[in-house]
C-alpha positions in Angstrom: 50.6 76.6 18.5 47.4 75.1 20.2 47.3 71.8 22.7 45.9 70.0 19.6 49.3 70.6 17.7 51.5 69.8 21.0 49.2 66.4 21.5 49.4 65.4 17.5 53.3 66.0 17.8 53.8 64.4 21.1 52.0 61.3 19.7 54.0 61.6 16.3 57.3 61.1 19.0 55.9 58.3 21.1 55.1 56.6 17.5 58.3 57.1 16.3 60.2 55.3 18.7 57.9 52.2 19.0 60.4 49.8 20.8 61.2 52.1 23.4 57.9 52.9 24.2 56.4 50.0 24.7 59.5 49.0 27.2 58.8 52.2 29.0 54.7 51.1 29.5 56.4 47.7 30.9 55.9 48.7 34.6 52.6 50.7 34.3 50.9 48.0 32.1 52.0 45.0 34.8 50.8 47.4 38.0 47.7 48.1 36.4 46.6 44.7 35.5 47.9 43.4 38.9 45.6 46.2 40.7 43.0 45.1 38.0 43.5 41.0 38.9 44.2 41.6 42.6 40.7 43.9 43.2 38.8 41.5 40.8 39.9 38.5 42.6 39.6 39.9 45.8 35.6 41.0 45.2 35.0 37.8 43.9 36.5 35.5 46.3 34.1 37.2 49.2 31.3 37.0 47.0 32.3 33.1 46.6 32.7 32.8 50.1 29.1 34.3 51.2 27.8 32.2 48.9 29.4 29.1 50.0 28.5 29.6 53.4 25.3 30.3 52.9 24.5 27.0 50.9 26.5 25.4 53.4 23.1 26.5 56.2 22.7 30.0 57.1 20.9 28.3 60.4 23.7 26.5 61.9 25.6 28.0 64.6 28.9 25.8 65.7 29.6 25.7 69.4 33.8 25.1 69.5 35.9 24.2 72.0 38.2 26.2 73.6 38.8 30.1 74.4 38.2 32.2 71.3 40.8 32.3 69.1 42.4 35.8 68.5 42.8 34.8 64.5 42.1 32.7 62.0 44.9 30.1 63.1 43.2 29.1 66.2 40.2 27.5 64.8 41.9 24.0 64.0 43.8 23.9 66.9 40.6 24.4 69.0 39.3 21.0 67.5 41.5 19.0 69.8 40.2 20.5 72.9 38.3 18.6 75.1 36.0 21.0 76.9 32.9 19.8 75.0 30.9 16.9 76.1 28.0 14.9 75.8 26.6 16.3 78.8 26.5 19.3 76.3 24.8 18.2 73.7 21.8 16.7 75.9 21.8 20.1 77.8 20.9 22.4 74.3 18.6 19.1 73.1 16.0 20.1 76.3 13.7 22.2 74.4 13.2 24.9 78.2 17.3 25.8 77.3 17.4 26.6 73.9 13.5 26.6 72.2 14.9 28.2 69.2 17.1 25.3 68.5 15.4 22.6 65.7 18.5 20.4 65.6 21.1 20.0 67.9 24.0 17.7 66.9 27.7 16.2 67.8 30.3 16.8 65.0 33.7 15.0 64.9 36.6 16.2 63.0 39.4 14.2 62.0 41.8 13.7 58.7 42.4 9.9 58.1 43.9 7.5 55.7 41.6 4.8 53.9 42.9 2.1 51.9 41.6 -0.6 49.5 43.7 -3.1 48.4 47.1 -1.4 47.1 45.3 2.1 46.7 45.2 4.7 49.2 43.4 7.9 49.7 43.7 10.9 52.2 40.6 13.2 53.0 38.8 14.5 56.0 36.7 12.2 58.3 33.5 13.8 59.2 31.2 12.4 62.4 27.6 12.9 62.7 24.4 11.4 63.1 21.6 10.7 60.7 21.0 14.7 60.1 24.2 15.7 59.6 23.2 14.8 55.5 20.7 17.4 55.9 22.6 20.0 57.6 25.6 19.6 55.3 23.2 19.5 52.2 24.5 16.2 51.0 22.7 14.0 48.3 23.3 10.5 47.6 24.9 8.9 44.5 24.2 5.2 45.0 23.5 3.6 48.1 22.0 5.0 51.8 22.9 7.0 54.9 23.8 5.7 58.0 21.1 6.2 60.7 20.9 6.8 64.3 20.7 3.0 64.8 24.2 3.3 63.2 25.5 5.8 65.7 23.8 4.0 68.8 25.9 0.8 68.1 29.0 2.4 67.1 28.8 0.8 63.2 31.6 0.7 61.2 29.8 1.8 57.8 31.1 4.6 56.2 29.3 6.5 52.9 32.2 8.0 50.8 32.7 10.9 48.6 32.4 11.0 45.1 36.6 11.5 44.5 37.3 8.7 47.1 34.9 6.0 45.4 36.5 7.2 41.7 40.3 7.2 43.8 39.8 3.5 45.4 37.6 1.6 43.6 37.4 3.2 39.7 35.2 1.2 37.9 34.5 -1.4 40.5 31.4 -1.4 42.1 32.1 0.1 45.4 28.5 -0.5 47.8 29.1 -3.4 50.2 33.0 -3.6 49.8 35.1 -2.4 52.9 37.6 0.0 53.1 40.5 0.0 56.3 40.9 3.2 58.2 43.1 2.8 61.5 43.1 -1.0 60.9 39.2 -1.4 61.0 37.5 -2.0 58.1 34.9 -0.1 57.4 31.3 -1.4 55.2 30.6 1.2 51.9 27.1 1.8 52.0 26.7 5.0 50.5 28.8 7.2 47.5 27.9 11.1 47.8 27.2 12.8 44.8 29.7 15.3 43.7 29.4 18.6 45.5 33.0 20.2 45.4 34.7 22.8 47.9 32.3 23.9 50.1 32.0 26.2 53.6 32.3 22.6 55.3 35.6 21.6 53.4 35.9 19.1 50.3 32.9 16.9 50.8 34.1 14.6 47.2 37.1 13.6 49.3 35.3 12.8 52.7 34.6 10.3 54.9 31.5 10.3 56.5 30.5 8.0 58.9 28.6 7.9 62.9 30.0 10.5 65.4 30.5 7.8 68.2 32.4 5.1 65.7 34.2 7.8 64.7 35.0 8.8 68.8 35.8 5.1 69.6 37.7 3.9 66.6 39.1 7.0 64.7 40.1 9.6 67.2 40.3 7.5 70.4 38.3 10.4 72.1 35.3 11.0 74.8 34.8 15.0 73.8 33.5 16.4 71.2 35.0 18.1 68.5 32.0 20.9 67.4 28.2 21.1 68.1 26.0 21.9 65.7 22.4 23.9 66.5 20.1 24.5 63.9 18.2 27.6 64.5 14.6 27.3 63.3 14.5 30.7 61.8 17.4 32.6 60.9 15.8 35.4 63.0 16.0 33.1 65.9 19.4 32.8 65.9 20.6 36.0 67.8 18.8 34.8 70.7 19.3 31.4 70.3 23.0 31.8 70.3 22.4 33.4 74.0 20.8 30.6 75.2 23.1 28.3 73.9 26.1 30.5 75.8 23.8 30.5 79.0 23.3 26.4 78.7 26.7 25.1 78.3 28.0 27.6 80.9 25.8 26.2 83.3 26.9 22.4 82.2 30.4 23.6 82.7 30.0 25.8 86.0 31.3 29.3 84.6 29.4 32.1 85.9 32.1 34.2 84.7 32.0 34.8 81.0 36.3 35.8 80.7 36.1 31.7 81.7 34.3 30.5 78.7 36.2 27.0 77.4 33.8 27.7 74.3 32.9 29.9 72.0 30.0 30.0 69.1 30.4 30.9 65.5 27.6 31.6 63.0 27.4 31.4 59.7 27.8 35.2 59.4 30.5 34.8 62.0 32.7 32.5 59.3 31.7 34.7 56.4 33.0 37.7 58.2 36.0 36.5 59.4 37.1 34.8 55.8 36.2 38.6 54.5 38.5 40.2 56.6 41.2 37.9 55.8 40.8 38.4 52.0 40.4 42.6 52.7 43.5 42.2 54.4 45.2 40.1 51.6 43.9 42.0 48.7 45.1 45.2 50.4 48.7 44.2 51.0 49.0 42.9 47.3 47.6 46.0 45.9 50.4 47.9 47.5 52.7 45.8 46.0 50.9 46.4 42.7 50.6 50.0 43.3 54.6 50.2 44.3 55.4 48.9 41.0 53.5 51.7 39.0 55.8 54.3 40.8 58.4 52.0 39.8 57.2 52.5 35.9 56.8 56.5 36.8 60.4 56.1 37.4 61.1 54.3 34.4 59.2 57.0 32.3 61.1 59.6 33.8 64.4 57.6 33.1 63.6 57.3 29.3 62.0 60.9 29.2 65.1 62.4 29.6 67.2 60.0 27.4 64.4 61.0 24.9 65.1 65.0 26.0 69.2 63.9 25.0 68.7 62.3 21.8 66.4 65.3 20.6 68.5 67.8 21.5 69.2 69.7 18.2 65.2 68.6 17.6 64.0 70.6 20.7 66.7 73.3 19.3 65.2 73.6 15.7 61.5 73.8 17.0 62.2 76.7 19.5 64.6 78.7 16.0 61.6 77.9 14.1 59.1 79.9 17.1 58.3 77.6 19.2 57.8 78.7 23.4 59.0 77.0 26.0 55.6 76.2 27.3 55.0 74.4 23.8 58.2 72.2 24.4 57.1 71.7 28.2 53.9 70.5 26.8 55.1 68.7 23.9 57.5 66.4 26.2 54.7 66.6 29.1 51.7 65.1 27.1 54.3 61.9 25.9 55.0 61.3 29.7 50.9 61.3 29.3 50.0 59.7 26.0 52.7 56.4 27.4 51.4 56.3 30.9 47.5 56.5 30.3 48.4 53.9 26.9 50.0 51.4 30.0 47.3 52.1 31.8 44.3 51.4 29.5 46.4 48.0 27.7 46.9 47.2 31.7 43.0 47.4 32.3 42.4 45.0 29.5 44.6 42.1 30.2 43.6 42.5 33.5 39.9 42.2 32.6 40.7 39.1 30.2 42.9 38.0 32.7 40.3 37.3 34.9 37.9 36.1 32.3 40.7 33.3 31.5 40.9 33.0 35.3 37.1 32.4 35.7 37.4 29.5 32.9 40.0 27.3 34.5 38.7 27.6 37.4 35.4 26.9 36.7 36.6 24.1 33.7 39.1 22.7 35.5 38.6 22.5 39.4 35.2 23.1 39.7 34.7 26.1 41.5 31.9 28.4 40.6 34.2 31.6 40.2 32.2 35.2 39.1 34.6 37.0 37.8 33.5 40.8 39.0 35.8 43.8 37.2 36.5 46.5 39.5 34.9 49.5 37.8 35.6 51.6 40.6 39.2 50.5 41.4 40.1 50.4 37.0 39.3 54.0 37.3 40.9 55.0 40.3 44.2 52.6 39.0 44.1 55.3 35.9 43.8 58.4 37.2 46.9 57.2 39.7 48.6 55.7 36.5 48.0 59.6 34.8 49.1 61.4 37.9 52.4 59.4 38.4 53.1 60.3 34.6 52.6 64.1 35.2 54.9 63.7 38.1 57.7 62.0 36.9 57.5 64.0 33.1 57.5 67.2 34.3 61.2 67.0 35.2 62.3 66.0 31.8 60.1 68.2 30.0 60.7 71.2 32.1 64.7 70.2 31.3 63.6 70.2 27.5 61.9 73.2 27.8 65.3 75.2 29.6 67.6 74.1 26.6 68.8 77.1 24.6 68.2 77.1 20.9 71.5 78.5 20.1 73.2 75.6 22.0 70.4 72.8 21.3 71.5 73.4 17.5 75.5 73.2 18.2 75.5 70.4 20.0 75.9 66.5 18.7 
C-alpha cells in the first residue's frame, strides 16, 4: 500500500465525518487565526506608531520634568512636576548654549471641560506659543491662530479642533463665539482642520491656547509642563540633546547627572518606547494563542481515539485483507495531519480576511490610517507548529489503531 493510497484513505475518513472533523479542527482554526491577527496587528501598529511620530516632527526633542520614568506609566505623571521653569526656556534659547536649536517653546498640557450654552465637551488643552501650530503641523479650517502678542498678554483666546466645533456649535458659526473653561470665557479665533489621532494626541478634540493663559487661568501654576526644542537638522539631534542636558543642569545647579530632575525624549525615543510596549503585548497574546493550538491538538487526539474505537471493525477488516500495522498507523496519522493542515489553512484565510476587515473598519469608521501587513513568516511558522501538533497528538491514537489484533477487531461490536 503506497503513501498515496494511505493519504486517499485518510482523506475519505475525514470527509466521511464532516461535522465531527469541523468541530475537531476548531481549536486549530482559532489558534492560527489569533496568531495571524495578533502578529499582523502588532506589526501594523508599530508601523502606525513610527509613521505618526515621524509626522509629528522627527526633529523635536521634549524636555520633561522629574526623574526619568522606569516605564510608560511614569510619563503622564511627570507632567505635574514643577522642576521646569521659565528660566530654563531662557537658558535654552541662548545660542551659545544650544547652537543646534531652531526653536525652543514652553508647552503646557492638561485636560479640560468646555461649555457653550448647554453643550459640554471634554478634551485635551494644549498651551504654547505661536510656533505651536508649525511644530504640531496644525492647519486651520477657518479663522486665525493666536500670536506671540497674545501669549505676552495672557489673552483669553482659543483655537479649537474640528470635533470641538462640531459638538459645541453644530452648524452654527463658531468664530468669535465664546466657550467657558474653568469659569473663564475664551473667544474662539480659529478652527483646526480635521487631523485625527496623532503622536501628540487627539488634535481634533483639542483646545489650543497661549501657554501663559494656560498657566494662569487653567492650571494655576508657575511651572512649565514640557519644553519642546526643535533641531535645525535630524543629524544634529544627538549633539543638541547633550547641550540641552548640560544647559538645564547648569540652570538647576546640578553637577551629578544621577540627580537630574528632568529628562529628554526624542521622537526616536518615543517610537522605541511605544514599539517596546507593542512587542510585549504581541508576545503575551501570541503565547495565549499558541496555548489554544495545544488545546486544539488535545481535541484532535481525543477525537482520534474515539474514531479508532468506532472503526475497530474497519481496522480488523483492513488487516484481514492484508493491511500492515504500518498502513493503519500512517492512515490514522495522515487523518490527524489532514485535520491540522486544514485547520491551519482555514485559520490563515480567516486571519487574512479579518485583518483586511479591521483595516476597513478603522479607516472608514474611525479615520485611522491603519495598514495591514500580512505576517507571512508568522503564518508559515504557525502552520508548521500546527502540523507538528497534529503529528504529536495524532501518533498516540494512530499507534493504538495499529496495535489492534485483526481477530479481536473483527469480533468487536
